[in-house]
C-alpha positions in Angstrom: 13.2 -47.0 14.8 9.9 -46.2 12.6 8.7 -43.7 15.5 11.8 -41.9 15.2 11.5 -41.3 11.2 8.2 -40.3 11.8 9.3 -38.0 14.4 11.7 -36.4 12.4 9.6 -35.9 9.5 6.9 -34.1 11.5 9.7 -32.1 13.2 11.5 -31.3 9.7 8.0 -30.5 8.4 7.5 -27.5 11.3 10.6 -26.1 10.3 10.0 -25.7 6.6 6.0 -24.7 6.6 7.2 -20.9 8.0 9.6 -20.4 5.0 6.7 -21.5 2.4 4.7 -18.9 4.0 7.3 -16.3 4.3 7.9 -16.4 0.3 4.7 -16.3 -1.0 3.4 -12.7 0.3 2.5 -10.4 -2.3 3.5 -6.5 -2.6 0.2 -4.8 -1.8 0.7 -1.4 -3.0 2.0 -1.5 -6.5 -0.9 -0.6 -8.8 -3.6 2.0 -9.5 -5.5 3.4 -6.4 -8.4 5.6 -6.5 -8.5 7.5 -3.0 -11.2 9.8 -1.7 -10.2 12.3 1.2 -13.4 13.3 3.0 -14.2 16.7 4.9 -11.2 19.0 3.3 -11.9 22.8 3.4 -12.6 22.2 -0.2 -14.9 19.5 -0.2 -13.9 15.7 -0.5 -11.4 15.6 -3.0 -10.7 12.4 -5.0 -7.2 11.5 -6.6 -5.4 8.3 -8.2 -2.0 7.4 -6.9 0.0 5.3 -9.5 2.6 3.2 -7.6 5.1 0.7 -9.2 8.2 -0.9 -7.7 11.4 0.1 -9.4 14.6 -1.4 -8.2 13.2 -2.5 -5.2 11.6 1.1 -4.1 8.2 2.1 -4.5 7.8 5.1 -6.7 4.6 6.9 -8.3 2.6 9.8 -9.4 -0.7 11.5 -8.4 -3.4 12.1 -10.6 -6.5 14.5 -10.5 -9.9 13.1 -10.6 -9.5 13.2 -14.9 -6.7 10.8 -14.3 -4.3 13.9 -15.5 -0.8 13.8 -13.8 -0.6 16.6 -11.2 2.6 15.6 -9.4 5.4 13.1 -8.5 5.4 11.5 -5.1 8.5 13.1 -3.6 8.9 10.4 -1.1 7.3 7.3 0.2 7.9 5.6 3.6 6.9 2.0 3.7 6.4 0.6 7.2 4.9 -3.0 8.0 1.5 -2.6 7.3 1.1 1.0 5.7 2.7 3.3 3.3 3.1 7.1 3.9 3.4 9.1 0.2 4.4 12.5 0.3 3.8 15.1 -2.6 3.1 18.5 -3.1 -0.3 20.1 -4.0 -1.4 23.6 -4.5 1.8 24.9 -3.1 1.7 22.8 -0.1 3.9 19.6 0.9 1.6 16.8 2.4 1.3 13.4 3.0 -1.1 10.7 3.1 -0.7 7.8 4.9 -2.6 4.4 3.7 -3.2 1.3 5.6 -4.9 -2.1 3.6 -7.8 -3.6 4.2 -9.5 -6.5 2.9 -10.8 -7.0 -0.8 -8.1 -4.5 -2.6 -8.6 -1.4 -0.4 -7.1 1.2 1.8 -8.0 3.6 4.6 -6.1 6.3 6.3 -5.5 10.0 6.3 -4.3 13.2 4.9 -1.8 15.0 7.2 -3.2 13.3 10.2 -6.6 15.2 9.8 -9.0 13.9 7.1 -10.0 10.5 6.6 -9.2 8.7 3.2 -10.6 5.8 1.6 -9.7 4.3 -1.8 -10.2 1.1 -4.0 -7.8 -0.5 -6.5 -8.5 0.4 -10.0 -8.7 -2.9 -12.2 -6.8 -2.1 -15.5 
């Protein structure tokens, strides 16, 4: 009888562990990000993305290198491991895809052509 109760306790622990881990995930993208896009025709470009979650959806703005708001994000596509941010700059509709990398950093590309790297700005 004792063996059955121990086996049942172990089996119950296996079923509860995945649920505990699923609840402990954090929302990676909200915050302020300094992103540099490398190799554009005008040279390397730095910008800030201010992202926040409102009513379950990610929203935000794009700021220039002096942290002055340039434009609002027109669309945000969230996938399992990355986010694509859409905005208008200098009369062009562009997008940047960002993927998390360890220690509050992101990497990605602008329009699938220019490499980008970014770090979370601690406030």
